[in-house]
ZAGUMAR-409504 format. One record per residue: residue number from 0; residue in one letter; chain; z, y, x of N, C-alpha, C, O, CB in turn. Coordinates in steps of 0.02 Angstrom, whole numbers, plus 50000, padded with zeros to 5 digits. Glycine has a CB too. Example, Ala and Ser with C-alpha at 12.3 -4.5 7.8 and 13.67 -1.06 7.14 Angstrom:
> 0,A,A,50390,49716,50660,50390,49775,50615,50390,49835,50660,50423,49834,50712,50452,49776,50565
> 1,S,A,50354,49888,50642,50357,49947,50684,50394,50002,50645,50402,50057,50670,50286,49970,50704
END
This chain:
> 0,X,A,48653,50325,51082,48710,50369,51087,48753,50366,51024,48815,50362,51029,48687,50441,51099
> 1,X,A,48721,50369,50964,48761,50368,50903,48799,50302,50895,48852,50301,50864,48717,50381,50842
> 2,X,A,48771,50247,50921,48805,50183,50917,48872,50186,50954,48923,50162,50928,48761,50127,50947
> 3,X,A,48872,50214,51015,48935,50221,51053,48984,50266,51016,49044,50253,51015,48921,50249,51123
> 4,X,A,48958,50318,50984,49001,50364,50947,49036,50328,50890,49096,50337,50880,48959,50422,50920
> 5,X,A,48999,50286,50852,49029,50249,50797,49081,50200,50822,49134,50190,50792,48975,50213,50756
> 6,X,A,49066,50169,50878,49114,50121,50907,49178,50157,50929,49233,50131,50920,49083,50084,50967
> 7,X,A,49171,50216,50957,49229,50254,50979,49270,50278,50918,49331,50275,50919,49209,50314,51023
> 8,X,A,49235,50301,50866,49270,50319,50804,49313,50261,50780,49371,50269,50764,49219,50340,50749
> 9,X,A,49282,50201,50778,49318,50142,50754,49377,50126,50799,49431,50111,50774,49270,50081,50751
> 10,X,A,49366,50130,50864,49420,50116,50911,49478,50165,50901,49536,50144,50900,49395,50120,50984
> 11,X,A,49463,50229,50894,49515,50279,50885,49553,50268,50820,49614,50274,50818,49484,50350,50885
> 12,X,A,49517,50251,50767,49550,50237,50702,49593,50174,50707,49648,50173,50679,49497,50229,50646
> 13,X,A,49569,50123,50741,49609,50062,50750,49673,50076,50788,49727,50051,50770,49568,50008,50787
> 14,X,A,49668,50117,50841,49728,50137,50878,49775,50175,50832,49835,50164,50832,49709,50180,50940
> 15,X,A,49746,50220,50792,49786,50259,50745,49822,50215,50694,49881,50227,50679,49743,50308,50708
> 16,X,A,49788,50165,50668,49819,50118,50621,49879,50084,50653,49933,50082,50624,49768,50065,50597
> 17,X,A,49870,50059,50713,49925,50024,50748,49983,50071,50762,50041,50052,50753,49899,49994,50814
> 18,X,A,49969,50132,50782,50023,50180,50796,50059,50201,50732,50120,50206,50732,49994,50243,50831
> 19,X,A,50022,50212,50678,50054,50231,50614,50099,50175,50590,50155,50187,50568,50000,50247,50561
> 20,X,A,50076,50113,50595,50117,50056,50572,50179,50049,50615,50232,50028,50590,50075,49991,50574
> 21,X,A,50173,50066,50679,50230,50057,50724,50278,50116,50725,50338,50107,50726,50205,50044,50794
> 22,X,A,50250,50177,50723,50291,50237,50733,50304,50278,50669,50353,50314,50664,50259,50281,50783
> 23,X,A,50259,50271,50621,50261,50316,50563,50213,50373,50574,50200,50392,50631,50333,50342,50550
> 24,X,A,50187,50399,50521,50133,50449,50527,50155,50513,50561,50117,50544,50598,50105,50464,50460
> 25,X,A,50216,50535,50547,50239,50599,50575,50248,50597,50650,50251,50650,50682,50304,50619,50542
> 26,X,A,50252,50537,50680,50262,50533,50752,50199,50518,50791,50201,50510,50852,50313,50480,50767
> 27,X,A,50142,50514,50756,50079,50501,50790,50049,50567,50812,50041,50613,50771,50030,50461,50744
> 28,X,A,50032,50571,50876,50000,50632,50903,49932,50614,50931,49919,50556,50949,50045,50665,50957
> 29,X,A,49888,50663,50935,49823,50653,50966,49832,50630,51038,49795,50588,51063,49780,50717,50963
> 30,X,A,49881,50659,51072,49893,50642,51142,49909,50568,51149,49884,50535,51194,49951,50686,51170
> 31,X,A,49951,50541,51104,49970,50470,51107,49910,50426,51091,49899,50375,51124,50027,50455,51058
> 32,X,A,49870,50446,51041,49811,50407,51022,49763,50405,51082,49737,50352,51099,49775,50438,50960
> 33,X,A,49751,50462,51113,49705,50465,51171,49731,50421,51228,49692,50386,51260,49698,50538,51195
> 34,X,A,49796,50423,51239,49826,50383,51293,49816,50308,51280,49794,50272,51324,49901,50399,51301
> 35,X,A,49833,50286,51219,49827,50215,51202,49754,50193,51202,49738,50137,51224,49859,50200,51133
> 36,X,A,49709,50236,51177,49638,50219,51174,49603,50227,51241,49546,50207,51250,49603,50263,51122
> 37,X,A,49639,50258,51289,49612,50270,51355,49549,50312,51353,49497,50296,51383,49598,50203,51390
> 38,X,A,49555,50368,51316,49500,50416,51312,49527,50486,51325,49588,50498,51323,49465,50413,51242
> 39,X,A,49482,50532,51338,49499,50601,51347,49522,50630,51280,49493,50615,51228,49439,50641,51376
> 40,X,A,49573,50672,51281,49599,50703,51220,49544,50739,51181,49547,50741,51119,49655,50751,51238
> 41,X,A,49496,50767,51215,49442,50803,51183,49400,50760,51137,49368,50785,51091,49398,50834,51235
> 42,X,A,49399,50695,51150,49359,50649,51108,49386,50647,51036,49347,50640,50989,49359,50578,51138
> 43,X,A,49451,50654,51028,49479,50655,50960,49457,50718,50924,49439,50716,50865,49557,50651,50962
> 44,X,A,49459,50775,50959,49436,50838,50929,49361,50836,50915,49338,50869,50868,49453,50896,50976
> 45,X,A,49323,50799,50955,49252,50794,50945,49236,50752,50882,49191,50769,50844,49219,50763,51006
> 46,X,A,49273,50697,50873,49258,50649,50819,49292,50665,50753,49270,50641,50700,49277,50580,50841
> 47,X,A,49345,50704,50754,49383,50719,50693,49395,50794,50688,49405,50828,50739,49451,50680,50691
> 48,X,A,49393,50820,50627,49402,50892,50616,49467,50917,50645,49470,50969,50679,49399,50909,50541
> 49,X,A,49521,50879,50632,49587,50897,50655,49633,50836,50647,49610,50783,50625,49616,50959,50616
> 50,X,A,49695,50844,50664,49742,50788,50661,49751,50763,50588,49755,50703,50576,49811,50809,50690
> 51,X,A,49753,50809,50540,49761,50789,50471,49702,50747,50447,49711,50697,50412,49768,50851,50426
> 52,X,A,49642,50766,50467,49582,50728,50450,49586,50658,50480,49572,50608,50447,49518,50764,50475
> 53,X,A,49606,50654,50543,49613,50589,50577,49664,50545,50541,49650,50487,50526,49633,50600,50651
> 54,X,A,49723,50573,50528,49776,50533,50497,49758,50512,50426,49776,50457,50404,49841,50572,50497
> 55,X,A,49723,50554,50389,49700,50536,50322,49651,50477,50327,49655,50431,50286,49666,50596,50287
> 56,X,A,49606,50479,50375,49559,50423,50384,49595,50359,50406,49576,50304,50386,49506,50441,50436
> 57,X,A,49647,50366,50446,49687,50308,50466,49720,50276,50405,49717,50216,50395,49742,50328,50518
> 58,X,A,49751,50318,50363,49784,50292,50303,49732,50260,50256,49745,50208,50226,49821,50349,50266
> 59,X,A,49674,50291,50251,49622,50263,50209,49599,50195,50235,49585,50150,50196,49562,50311,50205
> 60,X,A,49595,50188,50301,49575,50125,50332,49625,50069,50315,49606,50011,50306,49568,50133,50409
> 61,X,A,49688,50087,50312,49740,50038,50294,49736,50020,50221,49740,49961,50203,49810,50067,50310
> 62,X,A,49727,50069,50179,49732,50061,50106,49668,50038,50072,49671,50003,50021,49755,50125,50076
> 63,X,A,49610,50058,50099,49546,50045,50065,49532,49972,50049,49512,49957,49993,49491,50072,50107
> 64,X,A,49543,49925,50095,49528,49855,50079,49572,49830,50021,49549,49790,49979,49539,49810,50140
> 65,X,A,49634,49852,50018,49679,49831,49965,49655,49857,49898,49651,49819,49850,49750,49856,49979
> 66,X,A,49639,49921,49893,49618,49949,49829,49551,49920,49808,49539,49910,49749,49614,50027,49833
> 67,X,A,49507,49905,49856,49443,49873,49841,49456,49804,49810,49426,49786,49760,49400,49866,49905
> 68,X,A,49501,49765,49841,49518,49699,49814,49545,49704,49743,49527,49664,49700,49569,49664,49859
> 69,X,A,49589,49753,49731,49617,49762,49664,49563,49778,49613,49563,49751,49557,49670,49817,49664
> 70,X,A,49517,49822,49632,49462,49841,49586,49417,49781,49572,49395,49771,49516,49421,49899,49615
> 71,X,A,49404,49741,49623,49364,49680,49614,49400,49631,49568,49369,49601,49524,49350,49647,49683
> 72,X,A,49465,49623,49579,49504,49577,49537,49505,49601,49465,49498,49560,49419,49576,49570,49564
> 73,X,A,49513,49665,49456,49515,49693,49388,49449,49681,49352,49448,49663,49294,49530,49769,49391
> 74,X,A,49393,49691,49388,49328,49682,49356,49313,49609,49342,49273,49593,49297,49274,49712,49400
> 75,X,A,49343,49563,49380,49330,49492,49369,49379,49461,49319,49372,49402,49301,49335,49455,49435
> 76,X,A,49427,49500,49295,49475,49478,49245,49508,49412,49265,49504,49362,49229,49441,49470,49177
> 77,X,A,49541,49411,49321,49572,49350,49347,49639,49335,49315,49663,49278,49319,49581,49356,49421
> 78,X,A,49668,49383,49283,49733,49371,49251,49788,49409,49286,49786,49423,49345,49748,49298,49249
> 79,X,A,49839,49424,49246,49895,49465,49271,49933,49431,49328,49952,49464,49376,49942,49481,49215
> 80,X,A,49944,49366,49324,49984,49332,49375,49951,49339,49444,49985,49355,49492,49993,49258,49357
> 81,X,A,49886,49326,49449,49851,49331,49513,49849,49404,49537,49855,49417,49597,49780,49303,49507
> 82,X,A,49839,49450,49490,49837,49521,49506,49904,49543,49536,49905,49576,49587,49819,49563,49444
> 83,X,A,49958,49524,49504,50025,49543,49528,50041,49510,49595,50073,49540,49638,50079,49525,49476
> 84,X,A,50018,49448,49603,50030,49414,49667,49994,49451,49723,50022,49458,49778,50006,49341,49663
> 85,X,A,49933,49473,49711,49896,49511,49762,49934,49575,49781,49940,49592,49840,49825,49528,49737
> 86,X,A,49961,49609,49731,50002,49669,49744,50063,49652,49785,50080,49687,49833,50023,49702,49678
> 87,X,A,50096,49597,49767,50158,49577,49802,50143,49560,49875,50182,49578,49919,50190,49517,49766
> 88,X,A,50089,49525,49887,50070,49507,49956,50055,49569,49997,50078,49575,50054,50009,49459,49956
> 89,X,A,50017,49617,49968,50003,49679,50004,50067,49715,50020,50077,49740,50076,49956,49723,49963
> 90,X,A,50112,49719,49971,50176,49754,49982,50216,49721,50037,50245,49754,50080,50216,49756,49917
> 91,X,A,50219,49654,50035,50256,49618,50087,50225,49629,50155,50261,49643,50204,50258,49543,50071
> 92,X,A,50160,49624,50160,50126,49629,50224,50126,49700,50253,50116,49709,50313,50055,49605,50218
> 93,X,A,50138,49749,50211,50139,49819,50233,50206,49852,50217,50210,49913,50209,50082,49858,50199
> 94,X,A,50258,49812,50213,50324,49836,50193,50348,49894,50237,50371,49945,50211,50374,49779,50197
> 95,X,A,50343,49886,50302,50367,49940,50347,50328,50004,50336,50358,50058,50334,50361,49918,50419
> 96,X,A,50263,49998,50329,50222,50057,50317,50239,50089,50250,50244,50151,50246,50147,50038,50319
> 97,X,A,50249,50050,50198,50266,50076,50132,50333,50113,50135,50339,50167,50106,50270,50019,50080
> 98,X,A,50382,50086,50170,50446,50120,50178,50438,50186,50215,50468,50236,50196,50496,50075,50215
> 99,X,A,50396,50187,50267,50384,50249,50304,50350,50300,50260,50367,50359,50261,50341,50235,50367
> 100,X,A,50301,50278,50220,50266,50324,50176,50314,50353,50125,50313,50413,50112,50208,50289,50140
> 101,X,A,50358,50311,50096,50406,50335,50047,50453,50387,50079,50468,50438,50048,50447,50277,50019
> 102,X,A,50475,50373,50140,50519,50420,50174,50483,50486,50187,50511,50540,50175,50544,50391,50240
> 103,X,A,50422,50482,50210,50384,50542,50227,50363,50580,50165,50357,50642,50168,50324,50524,50269
> 104,X,A,50350,50546,50110,50336,50581,50047,50399,50619,50025,50394,50676,50003,50313,50531,49991
> 105,X,A,50457,50587,50032,50520,50620,50015,50532,50681,50059,50562,50730,50037,50578,50570,50021
> 106,X,A,50508,50678,50121,50515,50734,50167,50460,50787,50155,50456,50836,50192,50512,50711,50239
> 107,X,A,50419,50776,50105,50365,50822,50086,50313,50831,50141,50286,50886,50149,50394,50889,50067
> 108,X,A,50298,50778,50178,50246,50780,50228,50179,50790,50191,50162,50750,50148,50244,50714,50272
> 109,X,A,50143,50842,50208,50083,50860,50170,50028,50807,50173,49995,50795,50123,50056,50926,50194
> 110,X,A,50017,50777,50230,49965,50727,50237,49980,50667,50193,49938,50645,50154,49956,50705,50311
> 111,X,A,50041,50641,50199,50062,50584,50160,50062,50601,50086,50038,50562,50044,50131,50559,50182
> 112,X,A,50089,50658,50068,50092,50678,49998,50023,50680,49966,50013,50655,49911,50125,50746,49992
> 113,X,A,49975,50711,50001,49907,50714,49975,49876,50645,49970,49844,50628,49920,49863,50759,50020
> 114,X,A,49886,50604,50021,49858,50537,50021,49888,50495,49964,49853,50462,49927,49870,50502,50088
> 115,X,A,49955,50498,49958,49988,50459,49906,49967,50481,49837,49954,50440,49793,50065,50465,49913
> 116,X,A,49962,50546,49827,49942,50571,49761,49872,50546,49743,49860,50525,49687,49944,50648,49760
> 117,X,A,49826,50549,49791,49757,50528,49778,49752,50452,49768,49719,50429,49722,49712,50550,49834
> 118,X,A,49783,50414,49812,49772,50342,49814,49822,50302,49771,49802,50253,49740,49775,50317,49884
> 119,X,A,49884,50322,49770,49933,50285,49732,49919,50290,49657,49934,50244,49619,50003,50309,49747
> 120,X,A,49889,50346,49636,49871,50352,49565,49819,50299,49547,49823,50271,49492,49844,50422,49550
> 121,X,A,49772,50286,49591,49722,50233,49578,49756,50165,49572,49741,50126,49527,49669,50231,49634
> 122,X,A,49802,50153,49618,49840,50090,49620,49879,50081,49554,49876,50028,49523,49887,50089,49681
> 123,X,A,49916,50132,49535,49957,50130,49475,49913,50124,49413,49930,50088,49366,50002,50192,49469
> 124,X,A,49857,50160,49413,49811,50157,49356,49783,50086,49347,49781,50060,49291,49753,50207,49366
> 125,X,A,49763,50054,49402,49738,49985,49398,49792,49938,49372,49779,49896,49329,49713,49962,49467
> 126,X,A,49852,49945,49399,49907,49902,49377,49923,49914,49304,49934,49867,49266,49969,49914,49420
> 127,X,A,49926,49976,49284,49941,49994,49215,49890,49965,49166,49907,49939,49114,49945,50070,49207
> 128,X,A,49826,49971,49185,49773,49943,49142,49778,49867,49136,49767,49839,49083,49705,49962,49169
> 129,X,A,49795,49835,49192,49801,49761,49191,49860,49740,49146,49854,49693,49107,49812,49734,49263
> 130,X,A,49915,49776,49151,49973,49761,49109,49957,49775,49035,49975,49736,48992,50034,49803,49132
> 131,X,A,49925,49831,49022,49906,49848,48953,49862,49794,48922,49872,49774,48865,49870,49917,48951
> 132,X,A,49812,49771,48960,49768,49717,48936,49808,49654,48921,49797,49620,48871,49714,49702,48987
> 133,X,A,49856,49638,48966,49897,49579,48956,49939,49585,48892,49943,49538,48852,49943,49568,49017
> 134,X,A,49969,49643,48883,50010,49654,48823,49968,49647,48759,49989,49615,48711,50043,49723,48825
> 135,X,A,49909,49677,48760,49865,49674,48701,49841,49604,48688,49842,49581,48631,49806,49721,48710
> 136,X,A,49818,49569,48739,49791,49501,48729,49844,49451,48709,49829,49399,48679,49756,49478,48791
> 137,X,A,49907,49465,48726,49961,49419,48708,50002,49446,48649,50056,49419,48633,50007,49408,48768
> 138,X,A,49977,49498,48617,50008,49528,48558,50082,49544,48570,50126,49529,48529,50001,49482,48498
> 139,X,A,50095,49575,48627,50162,49596,48644,50166,49671,48629,50136,49712,48665,50180,49581,48720
> 140,X,A,50203,49689,48577,50203,49759,48557,50273,49790,48551,50280,49845,48526,50168,49767,48492
> 141,X,A,50324,49754,48574,50391,49783,48572,50407,49822,48635,50462,49849,48642,50442,49728,48563
> 142,X,A,50360,49826,48680,50369,49864,48742,50305,49902,48756,50250,49875,48747,50387,49816,48803
> 143,X,A,50311,49964,48776,50251,50004,48791,50224,49985,48860,50259,49955,48900,50267,50080,48788
> 144,X,A,50162,50003,48872,50131,49989,48938,50170,50025,48993,50178,49998,49048,50057,50010,48938
> 145,X,A,50194,50085,48979,50232,50123,49028,50299,50088,49044,50318,50084,49102,50245,50194,49002
> 146,X,A,50333,50064,48993,50395,50028,49004,50382,49962,49041,50420,49944,49086,50431,50013,48936
> 147,X,A,50329,49928,49022,50311,49865,49055,50295,49876,49129,50313,49836,49171,50251,49832,49019
> 148,X,A,50260,49931,49143,50244,49948,49212,50307,49956,49254,50312,49929,49309,50202,50012,49215
> 149,X,A,50355,49993,49228,50419,50002,49264,50456,49937,49273,50485,49924,49326,50464,50053,49227
> 150,X,A,50455,49895,49222,50488,49830,49225,50457,49786,49280,50492,49757,49321,50483,49794,49157
> 151,X,A,50391,49783,49280,50356,49741,49330,50368,49768,49400,50382,49729,49446,50280,49740,49314
> 152,X,A,50362,49833,49409,50374,49862,49476,50446,49848,49499,50458,49833,49557,50361,49938,49476
> 153,X,A,50493,49853,49453,50562,49839,49470,50573,49767,49492,50607,49754,49542,50607,49855,49411
> 154,X,A,50545,49721,49454,50556,49649,49470,50520,49629,49533,50548,49591,49574,50532,49606,49412
> 155,X,A,50460,49653,49543,50421,49632,49601,50431,49677,49661,50437,49653,49718,50347,49630,49584
> 156,X,A,50434,49742,49650,50437,49789,49705,50505,49801,49736,50511,49807,49797,50410,49853,49684
> 157,X,A,50556,49804,49695,50623,49821,49722,50648,49770,49774,50674,49791,49825,50672,49826,49665
> 158,X,A,50642,49704,49761,50665,49658,49813,50628,49669,49880,50658,49662,49933,50655,49585,49791
> 159,X,A,50565,49686,49876,50526,49700,49936,50554,49759,49974,50560,49756,50036,50453,49713,49917
> 160,X,A,50572,49812,49939,50601,49870,49972,50670,49855,50001,50687,49877,50056,50607,49929,49923
> 161,X,A,50709,49816,49965,50776,49797,49989,50770,49756,50053,50806,49767,50101,50815,49757,49935
> 162,X,A,50723,49708,50053,50712,49667,50113,50690,49712,50171,50713,49703,50227,50659,49611,50099
> 163,X,A,50646,49759,50157,50623,49805,50209,50680,49846,50238,50684,49855,50299,50571,49852,50181
> 164,X,A,50725,49870,50195,50782,49908,50220,50828,49863,50262,50854,49884,50313,50821,49939,50162
> 165,X,A,50838,49801,50239,50880,49754,50277,50850,49741,50346,50886,49739,50396,50888,49688,50238
> 166,X,A,50785,49733,50347,50751,49721,50411,50757,49782,50457,50771,49775,50517,50677,49703,50400
> 167,X,A,50745,49841,50429,50748,49901,50471,50818,49915,50497,50827,49944,50551,50722,49961,50433
> 168,X,A,50869,49896,50458,50938,49904,50480,50963,49845,50521,51020,49844,50545,50983,49915,50420
> 169,X,A,50919,49795,50528,50936,49733,50565,50998,49700,50538,51038,49671,50576,50945,49749,50640
> 170,X,A,51007,49703,50472,51064,49672,50439,51055,49596,50437,51102,49559,50452,51072,49699,50367
> 171,X,A,50995,49575,50419,50984,49503,50413,50909,49490,50417,50869,49528,50390,51013,49476,50347
> 172,X,A,50891,49436,50450,50822,49415,50453,50806,49382,50386,50839,49334,50366,50808,49366,50513
> 173,X,A,50756,49408,50351,50740,49383,50285,50668,49359,50284,50623,49396,50303,50752,49436,50230
> 174,X,A,50658,49297,50263,50590,49271,50256,50569,49280,50183,50603,49258,50137,50585,49196,50278
> 175,X,A,50513,49312,50174,50487,49327,50107,50422,49286,50099,50368,49310,50115,50473,49404,50097
> 176,X,A,50429,49224,50075,50372,49178,50072,50328,49191,50012,50347,49227,49965,50398,49106,50071
> 177,X,A,50269,49161,50013,50224,49165,49955,50258,49135,49894,50250,49161,49838,50158,49128,49970
> 178,X,A,50296,49082,49903,50330,49051,49846,50380,49098,49814,50386,49101,49753,50366,48987,49868
> 179,X,A,50416,49135,49856,50463,49184,49828,50427,49239,49790,50449,49261,49737,50506,49214,49884
> 180,X,A,50370,49261,49818,50331,49312,49784,50306,49286,49717,50309,49321,49666,50271,49334,49827
> 181,X,A,50281,49224,49716,50258,49194,49654,50314,49188,49603,50304,49197,49543,50227,49124,49667
> 182,X,A,50374,49172,49627,50432,49167,49582,50446,49235,49550,50460,49238,49490,50494,49142,49621
> 183,X,A,50443,49288,49589,50455,49355,49561,50400,49375,49511,50414,49406,49460,50459,49408,49617
> 184,X,A,50338,49356,49527,50283,49371,49481,50293,49334,49415,50286,49363,49362,50215,49351,49513
> 185,X,A,50311,49270,49419,50323,49231,49358,50382,49260,49319,50381,49261,49257,50337,49157,49375
> 186,X,A,50433,49284,49354,50490,49315,49320,50469,49379,49284,50493,49392,49228,50546,49331,49371
> 187,X,A,50424,49417,49314,50400,49479,49282,50360,49462,49219,50368,49495,49168,50356,49520,49331
> 188,X,A,50318,49412,49224,50278,49392,49165,50323,49364,49111,50314,49379,49052,50224,49340,49185
> 189,X,A,50372,49323,49130,50420,49298,49080,50456,49356,49046,50465,49355,48985,50471,49250,49114
> 190,X,A,50476,49406,49084,50511,49463,49055,50466,49499,49005,50490,49519,48952,50533,49513,49110
> 191,X,A,50402,49505,49020,50357,49537,48972,50348,49496,48909,50347,49523,48854,50288,49549,49005
> 192,X,A,50343,49430,48917,50334,49388,48858,50395,49385,48814,50391,49368,48755,50315,49318,48878
> 193,X,A,50453,49403,48841,50514,49404,48801,50512,49460,48749,50553,49461,48703,50576,49412,48845
> 194,X,A,50464,49506,48755,50456,49560,48707,50406,49542,48651,50391,49583,48608,50433,49624,48743
> 195,X,A,50380,49481,48653,50332,49459,48603,50366,49451,48535,50424,49429,48531,50298,49394,48624
> 196,X,A,50331,49470,48482,50359,49463,48414,50374,49391,48398,50398,49376,48343,50311,49491,48363
END
């Protein structure tokens, strides 16, 4: 019996992930999840405390593998370029979701706000530590870690958001290749090294 229960939990969360990526978190309802999963609405209430609990677990399912990879990369000391490339790939692959989260955080959605506060701090902390280590090991001291963090996010992250907005407005089809991401990562590292004594 418990095996079927775990399988249903997974199925419901998978449906939730797909709906959140497609519709945005504020438009996902238990009724829609039950319909897509082809289960009785009561099964969601049975497996999850409430809608907020369900949606938090859905967001965690999306985000957890990424943060795990970042923590693994940080502990293996692979270098800033590979670390930033991993961030850029995640951002590109989840661009629509990131834009929805930003919009919903701006709208003060409590579920998203709580999730972002808890998880994005880990993400920023890992990135900040990686940048700080890079600055120290390369004796770059004309820029603070905080300034370097903003610089790197601007160079790598802003084009991603602009492309996402262009796609959502159907202004232009934009291909964001791995080579382009690597180019932005190299540009960010070059910008940091320009602060070297």
